[in-house]
C-alpha positions as CSV (number, residue, x, y, z in Angstrom):
1,M,2.2,1.9,-11.6
2,E,1.3,4.0,-14.6
3,K,-0.6,7.2,-13.7
4,H,-3.3,8.4,-16.0
5,H,-4.0,12.2,-16.1
6,K,-7.4,13.2,-17.2
7,F,-7.5,16.2,-19.5
8,S,-9.9,19.1,-18.8
9,I,-10.8,22.2,-20.9
10,W,-10.5,24.2,-17.7
11,Y,-6.7,23.8,-17.9
12,V,-6.7,25.5,-21.3
13,L,-8.9,28.4,-20.1
14,L,-6.8,28.9,-17.0
15,G,-3.6,29.0,-19.1
16,V,-5.1,31.6,-21.5
17,W,-6.1,33.8,-18.6
18,V,-2.6,33.7,-17.1
19,V,-1.1,34.6,-20.5
20,L,-3.4,37.6,-20.9
21,I,-2.5,38.9,-17.4
22,L,1.3,38.7,-18.1
23,Q,0.8,40.3,-21.5
24,N,-1.1,43.2,-19.9
25,Y,1.5,43.6,-17.2
26,L,4.4,43.6,-19.6
27,A,2.7,46.1,-21.9
28,S,2.2,48.5,-19.0
29,V,5.8,48.2,-17.9
30,V,7.4,48.6,-21.3
31,A,4.8,51.1,-22.7
32,V,5.4,52.6,-26.1
33,K,3.3,55.7,-26.7
34,T,1.7,56.0,-30.1
35,I,1.5,59.6,-31.3
36,P,0.1,61.2,-34.6
37,Y,2.6,62.4,-37.2
38,S,1.6,66.0,-36.5
39,E,2.4,65.6,-32.8
40,F,5.8,64.2,-33.8
41,L,6.5,67.3,-36.0
42,R,5.5,69.6,-33.2
43,L,7.7,67.9,-30.7
44,L,10.5,68.0,-33.2
45,K,10.2,71.7,-33.6
46,E,10.2,72.1,-29.8
47,Q,13.4,70.0,-29.8
48,K,11.8,67.4,-27.4
49,I,12.8,64.5,-29.7
50,T,16.2,63.1,-28.7
51,E,16.7,60.1,-31.0
52,V,14.8,58.2,-33.6
53,A,15.0,54.9,-35.6
54,I,13.5,55.1,-39.0
55,S,12.0,52.1,-40.9
56,E,10.1,52.0,-44.2
57,N,6.7,52.6,-42.6
58,L,7.4,53.5,-38.9
59,I,9.3,56.0,-36.8
60,Q,10.3,55.0,-33.3
61,G,12.3,56.9,-30.8
62,R,12.5,58.7,-27.4
63,M,11.2,62.1,-26.4
64,T,11.8,64.2,-23.4
65,D,9.1,65.3,-21.1
66,G,9.8,68.2,-18.8
67,G,13.1,67.6,-17.0
68,A,13.4,64.0,-18.2
69,T,16.8,63.2,-19.7
70,A,17.3,61.5,-23.0
71,R,18.1,58.3,-21.2
72,N,14.9,58.3,-19.3
73,G,12.8,59.6,-22.1
74,I,9.5,58.3,-23.1
75,L,9.3,55.8,-25.9
76,F,7.1,56.7,-28.8
77,R,6.2,55.6,-32.3
78,T,4.4,57.1,-35.2
79,V,3.6,56.3,-38.8
80,R,6.1,57.7,-41.3
81,V,4.4,60.2,-43.7
82,D,7.2,62.4,-45.1
83,P,9.8,60.4,-47.2
84,E,12.3,63.2,-46.7
85,I,12.2,63.1,-42.9
86,S,16.0,63.0,-42.7
87,R,16.4,66.7,-43.7
88,L,14.1,67.8,-40.8
89,L,16.1,65.6,-38.3
90,E,19.4,67.2,-39.5
91,Q,17.9,70.7,-39.2
92,Y,17.0,70.1,-35.5
93,N,20.1,68.1,-34.7
94,V,18.4,64.9,-33.9
95,S,20.5,61.7,-34.1
96,F,18.8,59.1,-36.3
97,K,19.4,55.8,-37.8
98,G,17.7,53.4,-40.3
99,R,16.1,50.1,-39.4
100,M,15.3,47.2,-41.6
101,E,11.8,46.0,-40.8
102,S,11.8,42.2,-40.6
103,T,8.5,40.5,-41.3
104,F,9.8,36.9,-41.4
105,L,8.9,35.9,-37.8
106,R,5.5,37.6,-38.1
107,Q,4.7,35.8,-41.3
108,L,6.1,32.5,-39.9
109,F,3.9,32.9,-36.8
110,S,0.8,33.7,-38.9
111,W,1.3,30.4,-40.8
112,V,2.6,28.1,-38.0
113,F,0.3,29.1,-35.2
114,P,-3.0,28.3,-37.0
115,I,-1.5,24.9,-38.0
116,F,-0.5,24.1,-34.4
117,L,-3.8,25.3,-33.2
118,F,-5.7,23.1,-35.6
119,F,-3.7,19.9,-34.9
120,G,-3.8,20.6,-31.1
121,I,-7.6,20.8,-31.2
122,W,-7.7,17.7,-33.5
123,Y,-5.4,15.7,-31.2
124,L,-7.4,16.5,-28.1
125,M,-10.7,15.6,-29.7
126,F,-9.2,12.4,-31.1
127,K,-7.8,11.4,-27.6
128,R,-11.2,12.0,-26.0
129,I,-13.1,10.0,-28.7
130,A,-10.6,7.2,-29.0
131,G,-10.1,6.7,-25.3
132,K,-7.9,3.7,-24.8
133,Q,-8.0,2.5,-28.4
134,P,-4.5,2.1,-29.9
135,G,-3.3,4.6,-32.4
136,F,-2.6,3.8,-36.1
137,M,1.0,3.1,-35.4
138,A,0.0,0.4,-32.8
139,L,-2.3,-1.5,-35.2
140,G,0.3,-4.2,-35.8
141,K,1.1,-4.6,-32.1
142,K,-0.3,-7.4,-30.0
143,K,-3.6,-7.0,-28.1
144,A,-2.9,-9.6,-25.5
145,R,-3.7,-8.8,-21.9
146,I,-0.7,-9.7,-19.7
147,Y,-1.5,-11.1,-16.3
148,R,1.4,-11.2,-13.8
149,Q,1.8,-13.5,-10.9
150,D,0.2,-11.0,-8.5
151,E,-2.8,-10.5,-10.8
152,L,-3.6,-14.2,-11.2
153,N,-5.3,-15.3,-8.1
154,V,-6.5,-18.5,-9.7
155,T,-5.1,-21.9,-8.7
156,F,-6.3,-25.6,-9.1
157,E,-8.3,-25.1,-5.9
158,D,-10.6,-22.8,-7.8
159,V,-11.2,-25.5,-10.5
160,A,-13.4,-28.5,-9.9
161,G,-15.3,-31.1,-11.9
162,V,-12.4,-31.6,-14.4
163,D,-10.0,-33.8,-12.5
164,E,-8.7,-35.7,-15.6
165,A,-7.9,-32.4,-17.4
166,K,-6.1,-31.1,-14.2
167,Q,-3.9,-34.2,-14.1
168,E,-3.0,-33.7,-17.8
169,L,-1.9,-30.2,-17.1
170,V,0.2,-30.9,-14.0
171,E,3.0,-31.9,-16.3
172,V,2.9,-28.5,-17.9
173,I,3.3,-26.8,-14.6
174,D,6.2,-29.0,-13.6
175,F,7.9,-28.2,-16.9
176,L,7.5,-24.5,-16.4
177,K,8.9,-24.7,-12.9
178,E,11.7,-27.1,-13.6
179,P,12.4,-27.3,-17.4
180,A,15.9,-28.8,-16.9
181,R,14.4,-32.0,-15.3
182,F,12.6,-32.7,-18.6
183,T,15.3,-31.8,-21.0
184,E,17.9,-33.8,-19.0
185,L,16.6,-37.1,-20.6
186,G,16.1,-35.5,-24.0
187,G,12.4,-35.1,-23.6
188,K,10.5,-32.3,-25.1
189,M,7.4,-30.5,-23.8
190,P,4.5,-30.2,-26.2
191,K,4.5,-26.9,-28.0
192,G,0.8,-26.5,-28.0
193,I,-2.0,-27.8,-25.7
194,L,-5.6,-27.5,-27.0
195,L,-8.4,-27.5,-24.4
196,V,-11.5,-28.9,-26.1
197,G,-14.9,-29.0,-24.5
198,P,-18.5,-27.5,-24.5
199,P,-19.0,-23.9,-23.7
200,G,-18.9,-23.0,-19.9
201,T,-17.0,-26.0,-18.7
202,G,-14.0,-23.9,-17.5
203,K,-11.4,-24.0,-20.3
204,T,-10.3,-20.4,-19.8
205,L,-10.3,-20.8,-16.0
206,L,-8.2,-24.0,-16.3
207,A,-5.6,-22.1,-18.4
208,K,-5.5,-19.3,-15.8
209,A,-5.1,-21.9,-13.1
210,V,-2.1,-23.4,-14.9
211,A,-0.4,-19.9,-15.1
212,G,-1.3,-19.3,-11.4
213,E,0.1,-22.6,-10.2
214,S,3.3,-22.0,-12.4
215,A,3.8,-18.4,-11.3
216,V,4.6,-17.2,-14.8
217,P,3.2,-14.4,-17.0
218,F,0.0,-15.3,-18.8
219,F,-0.8,-13.7,-22.2
220,S,-4.5,-14.0,-22.9
221,L,-6.4,-13.0,-26.1
222,S,-9.2,-14.2,-28.3
223,G,-8.7,-15.6,-31.8
224,S,-11.0,-13.0,-33.3
225,E,-8.6,-10.2,-32.0
226,F,-6.0,-11.1,-34.6
227,V,-8.2,-10.7,-37.7
228,E,-8.6,-7.1,-38.8
229,M,-9.9,-5.2,-41.8
230,F,-6.4,-4.6,-43.2
231,V,-4.7,-7.5,-44.7
232,G,-1.4,-8.3,-42.9
233,L,-2.2,-6.9,-39.5
234,G,-3.2,-10.2,-38.0
235,A,0.1,-11.8,-39.1
236,A,2.0,-8.8,-37.7
237,R,0.2,-9.2,-34.4
238,V,1.1,-12.9,-34.3
239,R,4.8,-12.1,-34.8
240,D,4.7,-9.4,-32.2
241,L,3.0,-11.7,-29.7
242,F,5.6,-14.3,-29.9
243,E,8.4,-11.9,-29.8
244,Q,7.0,-10.4,-26.6
245,A,6.4,-13.9,-25.1
246,K,10.0,-14.9,-25.8
247,K,11.2,-11.9,-23.8
248,E,8.9,-12.8,-20.9
249,A,9.8,-16.5,-20.9
250,P,8.9,-18.8,-19.1
251,C,5.3,-17.8,-19.8
252,I,2.0,-19.1,-21.2
253,I,0.2,-17.8,-24.4
254,F,-3.6,-18.6,-24.3
255,I,-5.7,-18.1,-27.3
256,D,-9.4,-18.3,-26.6
257,E,-11.9,-19.4,-29.3
258,L,-9.2,-20.7,-31.6
259,D,-11.8,-21.6,-34.2
260,A,-12.2,-17.9,-35.1
261,L,-8.6,-17.9,-36.2
262,G,-7.8,-21.5,-37.1
263,K,-10.8,-22.5,-39.2
264,A,-9.8,-24.9,-42.0
265,R,-8.5,-23.0,-45.0
266,G,-11.0,-22.9,-47.9
267,L,-13.9,-23.9,-45.7
268,G,-17.2,-22.1,-46.3
269,G,-16.1,-19.7,-48.9
270,V,-14.5,-19.1,-52.3
271,A,-10.8,-19.1,-52.9
272,G,-9.3,-15.8,-51.8
273,G,-12.2,-14.8,-49.7
274,H,-10.5,-15.0,-46.4
275,D,-7.0,-13.7,-47.2
276,E,-6.5,-11.9,-43.9
277,R,-7.6,-14.8,-41.7
278,E,-5.7,-17.3,-43.8
279,Q,-2.5,-15.2,-43.7
280,T,-2.8,-14.9,-40.0
281,L,-3.3,-18.6,-39.6
282,N,-0.2,-19.2,-41.8
283,Q,1.9,-16.9,-39.7
284,L,0.7,-18.7,-36.5
285,L,1.7,-22.1,-38.1
286,V,5.2,-20.6,-39.0
287,E,5.7,-19.2,-35.4
288,M,4.8,-22.5,-33.8
289,D,7.4,-24.2,-36.0
290,G,10.0,-21.6,-35.3
291,F,10.2,-21.2,-31.6
292,D,12.0,-23.6,-29.3
293,P,10.0,-25.1,-26.5
294,K,13.1,-25.2,-24.3
295,I,12.8,-21.4,-23.8
296,G,9.7,-22.0,-21.7
297,V,6.9,-20.6,-23.9
298,I,3.8,-22.8,-23.7
299,L,1.0,-22.2,-26.2
300,M,-2.5,-23.0,-25.0
301,A,-5.8,-22.7,-26.8
302,A,-9.4,-23.4,-26.3
303,T,-12.2,-24.3,-28.6
304,N,-15.6,-26.0,-28.6
305,R,-15.5,-26.7,-32.3
306,P,-12.4,-28.9,-33.0
307,E,-14.0,-30.4,-36.1
308,I,-13.6,-27.2,-38.1
309,L,-9.9,-26.5,-37.2
310,D,-7.3,-26.7,-39.9
311,P,-5.5,-30.1,-39.9
312,A,-2.2,-28.3,-40.0
313,L,-2.9,-26.9,-36.5
314,L,-3.5,-30.4,-35.0
315,R,-0.5,-32.3,-36.4
316,P,2.3,-33.3,-34.1
317,G,4.8,-30.5,-33.5
318,R,2.0,-27.9,-33.1
319,F,-0.9,-28.6,-30.9
320,D,0.5,-31.9,-29.8
321,R,-1.9,-32.6,-26.9
322,Q,-5.6,-32.3,-26.8
323,V,-7.1,-32.1,-23.4
324,L,-10.9,-32.8,-23.0
325,V,-12.7,-30.5,-20.6
326,D,-16.1,-32.3,-20.5
327,R,-19.3,-31.6,-18.7
328,P,-19.0,-32.5,-15.0
329,D,-20.6,-35.6,-13.6
330,K,-22.6,-35.8,-10.4
331,K,-19.6,-35.7,-8.2
332,G,-18.0,-32.9,-10.2
333,R,-21.1,-30.8,-10.0
334,E,-21.0,-31.2,-6.1
335,E,-17.4,-30.0,-6.1
336,I,-18.3,-27.0,-8.3
337,L,-21.2,-26.1,-6.1
338,K,-18.9,-26.1,-3.1
339,I,-16.6,-23.6,-4.7
340,H,-19.4,-21.2,-5.7
341,L,-21.1,-21.5,-2.3
342,K,-18.0,-20.4,-0.4
343,N,-19.1,-16.7,-0.5
344,V,-22.8,-17.4,-0.1
345,K,-24.6,-17.7,3.2
346,T,-26.6,-20.9,3.2
347,I,-28.6,-22.9,5.7
348,K,-26.9,-25.7,7.5
349,N,-26.9,-29.2,6.0
350,L,-27.8,-28.0,2.5
351,D,-28.2,-31.1,0.4
352,L,-25.6,-30.7,-2.3
353,E,-26.1,-34.3,-3.5
354,K,-29.8,-33.5,-4.3
355,L,-28.8,-30.3,-6.1
356,A,-26.2,-32.2,-8.2
357,N,-28.9,-34.7,-9.1
358,M,-31.3,-32.0,-10.1
359,T,-28.8,-30.3,-12.4
360,P,-27.8,-33.0,-15.0
361,G,-25.9,-31.7,-18.0
362,M,-25.1,-28.3,-16.4
363,V,-21.6,-27.0,-16.7
364,G,-19.6,-24.8,-14.3
365,A,-21.0,-21.5,-15.8
366,D,-24.6,-22.8,-15.4
367,L,-24.0,-23.8,-11.8
368,A,-22.5,-20.4,-11.0
369,N,-25.5,-18.7,-12.5
370,L,-27.7,-21.1,-10.4
371,V,-26.1,-20.1,-7.2
372,N,-26.4,-16.4,-8.0
373,E,-30.0,-16.8,-8.9
374,A,-30.8,-18.5,-5.6
375,A,-29.0,-15.8,-3.6
376,L,-30.9,-13.1,-5.4
377,L,-34.2,-15.0,-4.7
378,A,-33.3,-15.1,-1.0
379,V,-32.7,-11.4,-1.0
380,R,-36.1,-10.7,-2.6
381,R,-37.8,-12.9,0.0
382,G,-36.1,-11.1,2.9
383,K,-34.2,-14.1,4.1
384,K,-30.8,-14.0,5.8
385,K,-29.6,-17.4,4.3
386,V,-30.2,-19.2,1.1
387,G,-32.2,-22.4,1.5
388,M,-33.3,-25.4,-0.6
389,P,-36.5,-23.7,-1.8
390,E,-34.5,-20.9,-3.4
391,F,-32.2,-23.4,-5.2
392,E,-35.2,-25.4,-6.5
393,E,-36.9,-22.2,-7.7
394,A,-33.5,-21.1,-9.4
395,I,-33.3,-24.5,-11.2
396,E,-36.8,-24.0,-12.5
397,R,-36.0,-20.5,-13.6
398,V,-32.8,-21.7,-15.4
399,M,-34.5,-24.7,-17.1
400,A,-38.0,-23.3,-17.9
401,G,-37.7,-19.6,-17.7
402,L,-39.2,-16.8,-15.5
403,E,-42.7,-17.2,-14.1
404,K,-45.3,-15.1,-15.9
405,K,-47.9,-14.9,-13.2
406,N,-49.4,-11.7,-14.7
407,R,-50.0,-13.4,-18.0
408,L,-53.9,-13.6,-18.3
409,I,-55.1,-17.0,-19.4
410,N,-58.7,-17.7,-19.9
411,P,-60.2,-20.6,-17.9
412,K,-60.6,-22.8,-20.9
413,E,-57.0,-22.6,-21.9
414,R,-55.9,-23.0,-18.3
415,E,-57.9,-26.3,-18.1
416,I,-56.3,-27.5,-21.4
417,V,-52.8,-26.8,-20.0
418,A,-53.7,-28.7,-16.8
419,Y,-54.8,-31.8,-18.6
420,H,-51.9,-31.6,-21.1
421,E,-49.2,-31.4,-18.3
422,L,-50.8,-34.2,-16.3
423,G,-50.8,-36.3,-19.4
424,H,-47.0,-36.1,-19.6
425,A,-46.7,-36.8,-15.9
426,I,-49.0,-39.8,-15.7
427,V,-47.4,-41.5,-18.7
428,A,-44.0,-40.9,-17.3
429,L,-45.0,-42.4,-13.9
430,S,-46.7,-45.4,-15.6
431,L,-43.8,-46.5,-17.6
432,P,-40.6,-48.2,-16.3
433,G,-37.2,-46.6,-16.7
434,T,-38.5,-43.0,-17.3
435,E,-37.0,-40.0,-15.4
436,P,-38.9,-39.3,-12.1
437,V,-41.4,-36.6,-12.1
438,Q,-40.5,-33.8,-9.6
439,K,-43.1,-31.1,-10.2
440,I,-46.1,-30.2,-12.4
441,S,-47.0,-26.6,-12.9
442,I,-49.5,-24.6,-15.0
443,I,-47.9,-21.2,-14.2
444,P,-46.6,-19.8,-17.6
445,R,-42.8,-19.6,-17.9
446,G,-40.4,-18.2,-20.4
447,I,-41.6,-16.9,-23.8
448,A,-44.2,-19.5,-24.9
449,A,-44.4,-22.2,-22.1
450,L,-47.9,-22.2,-20.6
451,G,-47.0,-24.9,-18.2
452,Y,-44.3,-27.6,-17.7
453,T,-43.6,-31.0,-16.2
454,M,-40.2,-31.2,-14.5
455,Q,-38.4,-34.5,-14.7
456,V,-35.1,-34.9,-13.0
457,P,-32.9,-38.0,-13.6
458,T,-31.5,-39.8,-10.6
459,E,-28.1,-40.4,-12.1
460,D,-26.0,-39.4,-15.1
461,R,-26.7,-41.4,-18.2
462,Y,-24.5,-41.9,-21.2
463,L,-26.4,-44.6,-23.1
464,M,-30.1,-45.1,-23.6
465,S,-31.8,-48.3,-24.8
466,K,-34.4,-48.6,-27.4
467,T,-37.1,-49.2,-24.8
468,E,-36.1,-46.0,-22.9
469,L,-36.3,-44.0,-26.1
470,L,-39.7,-45.3,-27.0
471,N,-40.9,-44.5,-23.4
472,K,-39.6,-41.0,-23.8
473,I,-41.5,-40.6,-27.0
474,A,-44.7,-41.9,-25.4
475,T,-44.2,-39.4,-22.5
476,L,-43.7,-36.5,-24.9
477,L,-46.9,-37.5,-26.7
478,G,-48.9,-37.9,-23.5
479,G,-49.9,-34.3,-23.4
480,R,-51.6,-34.4,-26.8
481,A,-53.2,-37.8,-25.9
482,S,-54.7,-36.3,-22.8
483,E,-56.2,-33.4,-24.7
484,E,-57.8,-35.8,-27.2
485,I,-59.3,-38.0,-24.4
486,I,-60.8,-35.1,-22.4
487,F,-61.8,-32.6,-25.1
488,S,-62.1,-34.8,-28.2
489,D,-59.9,-32.2,-29.8
490,V,-56.2,-31.1,-29.8
491,S,-54.5,-27.7,-29.5
492,T,-51.2,-26.2,-30.6
493,G,-49.7,-26.7,-27.2
494,A,-48.0,-29.9,-28.3
495,H,-45.8,-28.1,-30.9
496,N,-42.5,-28.5,-29.0
497,D,-43.4,-32.1,-27.8
498,L,-44.0,-33.1,-31.4
499,A,-40.7,-31.6,-32.6
500,R,-38.7,-33.4,-29.9
501,A,-40.5,-36.7,-30.3
502,T,-39.9,-36.6,-34.1
503,D,-36.2,-35.9,-33.6
504,I,-35.8,-38.9,-31.3
505,A,-37.7,-41.2,-33.7
506,R,-35.7,-40.0,-36.7
507,S,-32.4,-40.5,-34.8
508,M,-33.5,-44.0,-33.9
509,V,-34.1,-44.8,-37.6
510,R,-31.3,-42.9,-39.3
511,E,-28.4,-43.0,-36.7
512,Y,-29.0,-45.7,-34.1
513,G,-30.2,-48.6,-36.4
514,M,-33.3,-49.3,-34.1
515,S,-35.7,-50.0,-36.8
516,Q,-36.3,-53.6,-38.1
517,K,-37.7,-52.4,-41.4
518,V,-34.8,-50.0,-42.2
519,G,-32.1,-52.2,-40.6
520,Q,-28.7,-51.7,-39.0
521,V,-27.7,-48.9,-41.3
522,Y,-26.4,-45.4,-40.6
523,F,-28.0,-42.8,-42.9
524,A,-27.2,-39.5,-41.3
525,R,-24.4,-37.9,-43.2
526,E,-24.3,-34.3,-41.8
527,K,-21.3,-33.6,-39.6
528,R,-22.3,-32.6,-36.1
529,S,-20.2,-30.9,-33.5
530,P,-19.5,-33.2,-30.5
531,F,-20.1,-30.3,-28.2
532,L,-22.7,-28.1,-29.8
533,D,-26.1,-29.4,-30.6
534,V,-25.9,-28.1,-34.2
535,G,-25.1,-29.6,-37.4
536,F,-24.5,-28.7,-41.0
537,E,-27.6,-29.9,-42.8
538,G,-26.8,-31.8,-45.9
539,K,-28.5,-34.3,-48.2
540,G,-28.2,-37.9,-47.0
541,E,-26.3,-40.2,-49.2
542,Y,-29.3,-42.5,-50.0
543,S,-32.0,-42.9,-52.6
544,E,-35.4,-41.3,-52.6
545,A,-37.0,-44.7,-51.9
546,T,-34.9,-45.1,-48.8
547,A,-35.8,-41.6,-47.7
548,E,-39.5,-42.5,-48.1
549,M,-39.0,-45.7,-46.1
550,I,-37.3,-43.7,-43.3
551,D,-40.2,-41.2,-43.2
552,T,-42.7,-44.1,-43.1
553,E,-40.8,-45.8,-40.2
554,V,-40.6,-42.5,-38.2
555,R,-44.3,-42.0,-38.7
556,E,-45.0,-45.5,-37.5
557,I,-43.0,-45.2,-34.4
558,L,-44.7,-42.0,-33.5
559,K,-48.2,-43.5,-34.2
560,E,-47.5,-46.6,-32.0
561,Q,-46.3,-44.5,-29.1
562,Y,-49.2,-42.2,-29.3
563,Q,-51.6,-45.1,-29.1
564,R,-49.6,-46.4,-26.2
565,A,-50.1,-43.0,-24.4
566,L,-53.8,-43.1,-25.2
567,T,-54.2,-46.5,-23.6
568,I,-52.4,-45.6,-20.4
569,L,-54.3,-42.4,-19.9
570,K,-57.7,-44.1,-20.6
571,E,-56.9,-46.6,-17.9
572,K,-55.7,-43.7,-15.6
573,S,-58.7,-41.5,-16.4
574,P,-59.8,-41.1,-12.7
575,V,-56.2,-40.0,-11.8
576,L,-56.3,-37.6,-14.7
577,E,-59.5,-36.0,-13.5
578,K,-58.6,-35.8,-9.8
579,G,-55.0,-34.6,-10.6
580,A,-56.4,-31.9,-13.0
581,A,-58.8,-30.6,-10.3
582,L,-55.9,-30.4,-7.8
583,L,-53.6,-28.8,-10.2
584,L,-56.2,-26.1,-11.2
585,E,-56.6,-25.4,-7.6
586,K,-53.0,-25.2,-6.5
587,E,-51.3,-24.4,-9.8
588,K,-48.3,-26.5,-8.7
589,I,-48.1,-30.0,-7.4
590,E,-45.2,-32.2,-6.6
591,G,-44.4,-35.4,-8.3
592,D,-44.9,-37.4,-5.0
593,E,-48.4,-36.0,-4.6
594,L,-49.4,-37.3,-8.1
595,K,-47.6,-40.6,-7.4
596,G,-49.6,-41.0,-4.1
597,L,-52.8,-40.1,-5.9
598,M,-52.1,-42.8,-8.5
599,E,-51.5,-45.4,-5.9
600,Q,-54.7,-44.5,-4.1
601,T,-56.9,-44.4,-7.2
602,T,-55.8,-47.3,-9.2
603,P,-53.6,-50.3,-8.8
604,K,-50.2,-50.1,-10.3
605,L,-50.0,-51.3,-13.9
606,A,-48.2,-54.6,-14.5
């Protein structure tokens, strides 16, 4: 294990102090007495000078003191004044010699020492500022984090909800363990495996699990870590990465967020505007063509935007196999919750099936956050174990935001919110095929939500009929309809409802062919990501007359469903009044309470 020594300025101060002590000691032991020139002349006349060495500007020698012999004489030095000093020395029979005064070392020291001192201080400051950042010479080196077998404690047991993806990757594990079994029949392992799926579904975790099951080194880095300010560094890092991987073979290279590196060349910019990224991508393509899969290097990558990747990356011989890591279904969510609940103290007989039903569309990262939020809520409430109320509250926090109980709302606005939310709930309970209403609340949540109606589906849905979409629009417009009935006026509280209802109606007309007037035609031309709810807005390939017809049809759908919501709420006006009074009193009511109130007040609509 590499040891890291922390530098401290106290080490330098201690070293300087020791040097000064040694210098002082040596100076006292080998002491040279400095005397004036007049003193030297006096000692010379008294014949106490035994020997001297004369240089251009200095006289050094030994002098006797009392009974001291010449050998044990005292060392002295003085400044040379008389240029004819040799005559005096001959007169008093003093042996003398000349000495060439060398100033080379002194001059060299006077130049070199400041330079070393400057660079030493600069180096120490740079080390402290840079920390663990690589130096200039390491810019072209790989930035990959290498995980050894003992560092990867992730196996397939830690991954749930993606059984089909796991089955696809078992073949990779078998190849890494026994490559000869595959090559014996002439088969070749895919060079690249691309994990495709929405954010948070566990693509990175799945890649680590493959490395953990295979017991091979795992090189992990992000696509954005290749691209740098200097052109050519990304390509150098790609080369260095593959060279290191070949030395560690068999191993796995994992590139997360491949779209940062592998975006289609020429997309979204002028020619030459992305030289560094495109050069890095070209180098990656060359390396994938150049290495032999028989050596045991498997390249894995993950992305949630496969539609923007360069086609050259996806052709056979590069990323041969694409593995979908999709959102988990109900059973998958149960398995994921079991994994995250291993280290959490929960009550006995916790209904995981109900939790899975309440979390449609959530991925593994969402469920991990949900479990953590529930545990934190239990701690705040002083409980020893996490129960169902904490999980339900955590789901509300994740879906609707934090409660804002301290937000001051005047009684009038509070009443409007109550009728608005009950309008949603009553319309939803009155129409067939709608998602069941679980809770209605007028406690503000999140940034702008003054209340909310929580609807939870009983099962995962992948298709929706025209009737179900129309019922959903009517439910969204039920809040605005309730305000109009009770107050003969409307508020801005339906802003989000109108936006969602308009999106559904426009999709019905433009994408789903659910309009008799427009017909079975697909008019939406913008490209949408299959995993991200975003699109590249572009002008549709149809005439202005068609665009006007689409707008008219969308407006008609919204108008019809708004009238439908008004009709339902007028018939259920007693339920609306009683439910609003109950909601204003309790601030929260369950869906079953409202359903029971509807059954008691009015007969069920046919």
